[in-house]
C-alpha positions in Angstrom: 8.5 6.1 -40.9 11.1 5.8 -38.2 10.2 4.4 -34.8 10.1 6.8 -31.9 13.5 7.2 -30.4 14.0 5.9 -26.8 16.3 7.0 -24.1 17.8 4.2 -22.0 17.2 4.6 -18.3 20.2 4.4 -16.0 20.5 3.3 -12.4 20.8 6.3 -10.1 21.6 4.3 -7.0 21.1 0.8 -5.4 19.9 -0.1 -1.9 20.0 -3.4 -0.2 17.0 -4.5 1.8 17.3 -4.7 5.6 15.9 -7.5 7.8 13.0 -6.5 10.1 9.8 -7.8 11.5 6.2 -6.5 11.5 2.7 -7.6 12.4 2.8 -10.2 15.2 6.5 -10.9 14.5 6.6 -11.8 10.8 10.2 -11.7 9.5 10.6 -9.4 6.5 13.2 -7.7 4.3 12.4 -4.0 4.2 13.6 -2.4 1.0 11.7 1.0 0.9 10.9 2.6 4.2 14.3 2.0 5.8 17.2 4.3 6.6 18.8 3.8 3.2 15.6 4.7 1.3 12.9 6.3 3.3 10.5 6.6 0.4 10.4 7.0 -3.4 7.4 9.2 -4.1 4.7 7.8 -4.4 6.0 4.6 -2.9 6.2 4.6 0.9 7.3 1.0 1.7 8.3 -2.2 0.0 8.7 -5.4 2.0 9.7 -8.8 0.7 8.7 -11.8 2.8 10.3 -15.1 2.0 10.7 -18.1 4.4 10.0 -21.8 4.6 10.2 -21.6 8.4 6.7 -21.5 9.9 7.9 -19.5 12.9 8.9 -16.6 10.6 5.4 -16.0 9.3 2.7 -18.1 11.1 1.7 -15.3 13.5 0.7 -13.2 10.5 -0.7 -9.7 10.6 -3.7 -9.6 13.0 -6.3 -6.7 12.9 -4.6 -3.4 12.2 -5.8 -0.1 10.7 -4.9 1.9 7.6 -5.8 5.3 6.3 -4.6 7.5 3.5 -2.7 5.1 1.2 -2.9 1.8 -0.7 -1.4 -1.6 0.1 -0.4 -4.0 -2.7 0.2 -7.6 -1.9 1.7 -9.9 -4.5 2.0 -13.6 -3.5 4.7 -15.7 -5.0 4.2 -18.8 -2.8 1.9 -19.8 0.1 -1.6 -18.7 1.0 -2.8 -15.6 2.9 -6.4 -15.0 4.2 -7.5 -11.4 4.5 -10.5 -10.0 6.2 -11.7 -6.6 7.4 -14.2 -4.9 9.7 -16.6 -4.4 6.8 -17.1 -8.1 6.4 -14.9 -8.6 3.3 -12.8 -11.7 3.1 -10.6 -13.5 0.5 -7.7 -15.8 0.0 -4.5 -14.8 -1.7 -2.9 -17.8 -3.5 0.4 -18.1 -5.4 0.5 -15.6 -8.3 -2.4 -13.5 -7.0 -2.5 -9.8 -6.3 -4.5 -7.7 -3.9 -4.6 -3.9 -4.5 -6.3 -2.4 -1.4 -7.2 1.3 -1.3 -7.6 2.1 2.4 -8.9 5.6 1.8 -10.6 7.1 4.8 -10.0 4.0 6.9 -10.2 0.3 7.3 -9.2 -2.3 9.9 -8.1 -5.6 8.3 -6.0 -8.7 9.0 -3.7 -10.8 6.8 -3.1 -14.3 8.2 -1.3 -17.2 6.6 -3.5 -20.1 5.8 -0.8 -22.8 6.0 1.4 -24.2 8.7 4.5 -25.2 6.7 6.1 -24.7 3.4 7.4 -21.6 1.6 5.6 -18.3 2.1 6.9 -15.6 -0.3 5.8 -12.4 -1.8 5.8 -8.6 -1.6 3.8 -5.8 0.0 4.1 -2.4 -1.5 2.6 0.8 0.1 1.5 3.4 -2.4 0.5 6.9 -1.3 -2.8 8.5 -2.2 -3.1 12.1 -3.4 -4.6 14.5 -0.9 -8.0 14.6 -2.7 -8.3 10.8 -2.4 -7.1 10.2 1.1 -10.7 10.2 2.5 -12.2 8.2 -0.3 -14.2 5.0 0.3 -12.1 1.9 0.8 -12.0 -0.7 -2.0 -10.3 -3.9 -3.0 -9.1 -5.3 -6.3 -8.4 -9.0 -5.8 -6.7 -10.4 -8.9 -6.6 -14.2 -9.4 -3.4 -15.6 -11.0 -5.1 -16.5 -14.2 -6.3 -12.9 -14.6 -2.8 -11.6 -14.8 -1.6 -11.7 -18.5 1.8 -13.2 -19.3 3.8 -11.8 -22.2 6.4 -13.9 -24.0 8.7 -10.9 -24.6 11.5 -12.6 -26.6 13.5 -15.7 -26.2 13.7 -16.8 -22.6 11.7 -13.8 -21.3 8.3 -13.8 -19.6 6.6 -10.8 -18.2 3.6 -10.8 -15.9 1.7 -7.5 -16.3 0.0 -6.6 -13.0 -0.6 -2.9 -13.6 0.1 -0.6 -16.5 1.2 -1.6 -20.0 3.9 -3.8 -21.5 3.7 -3.5 -25.3 0.1 -3.9 -26.2 -0.8 -5.8 -23.1 -2.6 -4.0 -20.2 -2.6 -5.3 -16.6 -5.9 -5.9 -14.7 -5.4 -3.4 -12.0 -7.3 -0.2 -12.9 -8.4 3.2 -11.5 -5.2 3.9 -9.5 -4.4 7.6 -9.0 -0.6 7.3 -9.6 -1.1 5.4 -12.9 1.3 2.6 -11.8 3.4 0.2 -13.8 4.0 -3.2 -12.0 5.7 -6.0 -13.9 7.2 -9.3 -12.8 10.0 -10.1 -15.2 11.6 -13.5 -15.6 14.7 -14.2 -17.7 16.4 -17.4 -18.6 20.2 -17.3 -18.3 21.7 -14.8 -20.7 18.3 -13.5 -21.9 17.7 -9.8 -22.6 14.6 -7.5 -22.8 13.5 -3.9 -22.5 10.7 -2.3 -20.5 9.1 1.0 -21.5 8.8 3.3 -18.4 5.9 5.9 -18.2 7.2 9.4 -18.8 7.8 11.5 -15.6 7.3 8.5 -13.2 9.6 7.5 -10.4 10.7 3.9 -11.0 12.6 1.1 -9.4 13.6 -2.5 -10.1 14.0 -5.1 -7.3 15.9 -8.3 -8.1 14.6 -11.3 -6.1 16.3 -14.1 -8.0 19.7 -14.2 -9.7 21.5 -11.1 -10.9 20.5 -8.5 -13.6 22.4 -5.9 -15.5 20.2 -2.8 -15.7 20.8 0.1 -18.1 22.5 0.7 -21.4 25.4 -1.4 -22.7 28.6 -0.1 -21.4 26.9 1.7 -18.5 24.8 -1.1 -17.0 24.7 -1.7 -13.2 24.9 -5.2 -11.9 22.1 -5.6 -9.4 22.1 -8.7 -7.2 19.4 -10.6 -5.4 18.0 -8.5 -2.5 19.0 -5.2 -4.1 16.7 -2.4 -5.3 17.8 -0.1 -8.2 16.4 3.4 -8.2 16.1 4.5 -11.8 16.9 8.0 -13.2 13.7 9.8 -14.4 15.4 11.0 -17.6 15.1 7.6 -19.4 12.0 6.0 -20.9 13.3 2.5 -21.4 14.9 0.1 -19.0 17.3 -2.5 -20.6 17.5 -5.7 -18.6 20.1 -8.5 -19.1 20.1 -11.7 -17.2 23.2 -13.4 -15.8 24.3 -17.0 -16.0 21.4 -18.1 -13.8 17.6 -17.7 -14.0 16.7 -14.2 -12.9 13.5 -12.6 -11.7 12.8 -9.0 -10.7 9.9 -6.6 -10.3 9.8 -3.3 -12.2 7.5 -0.7 -10.6 6.8 2.9 -11.5 4.3 5.5 -10.3 3.6 9.2 -10.9 5.1 11.2 -8.0 2.5 13.2 -6.0 4.9 16.0 -4.9 2.8 16.6 -1.8 3.7 16.9 1.9 3.8 13.5 3.7 2.9 13.1 7.4 3.3 9.5 8.6 2.5 7.7 11.8 2.6 3.9 11.6 -0.4 2.8 9.5 -1.6 6.4 8.8 -0.3 8.5 6.0 -1.7 11.9 5.6 -0.5 15.4 4.5 -0.4 17.2 7.9 0.2 16.4 11.6 -3.3 17.6 12.4 -4.7 15.0 10.0 -2.7 12.3 11.7 -4.1 13.3 15.1 -7.6 13.1 13.5 -6.9 9.6 12.2 -5.7 8.4 15.6 -8.8 9.9 17.2 -11.2 8.4 14.6 -9.6 5.0 15.0 -9.7 5.0 18.8 -13.3 6.2 18.6 -14.3 3.3 16.3 -15.0 5.5 13.3 -13.0 3.4 10.8 
């Protein structure tokens, strides 16, 4: 019996992250949620934070509200303490993931628990469908040892955070957009392929080295700090490393195709719902 035929995914466009700051002055690179790429349904924002200068991150993200979407924090280096107005608390360490579903509302903080050394990682904002925007808040805190690592060929390691890679399933579960979230590491010259869920919007962000993405003869070279938006017609992303070690995240999610109303930390479907969120927050109803 022949294996199921696959269609290589091509790069539709690339976007370079832009420097910005958030929280109490934390320096970030904003990749999704900037002028060049406002959103990629269902993804509202992607920030990379990376610095060994304490002044760039030490002020952290003091108490702030969220409603109507999910925040995904993936730590590569450093430690971040989170807490909220419901009494929840936890420590994110290198390699750990927190998938927080804000739902109807939560007030939380994310503060570095170190005073020097490298602090690095990502925060991704994922929209919630209208039917889930007022759901109860919840956390999925995933320790590093709970994230499976697949040796996907010579010189290739894949951490499976969400979704499936081959027969390996990531620990994040129960997410409405059925996400794929992989951290792919390639030795110089290594190659691999990633299966993309049908109908999902997908992107790849290179945070070390350079990767050639797409079919042979039509691959796009994507450098450190660049995000590649992938065409939805393909179901397999071919990845080739360069002459140096390369790392990238590959993320996909089912588009919601719903109206989006945004105001800072509130993401709803109508302006009226945004006004209600502001009123609820100011009245202490989060």
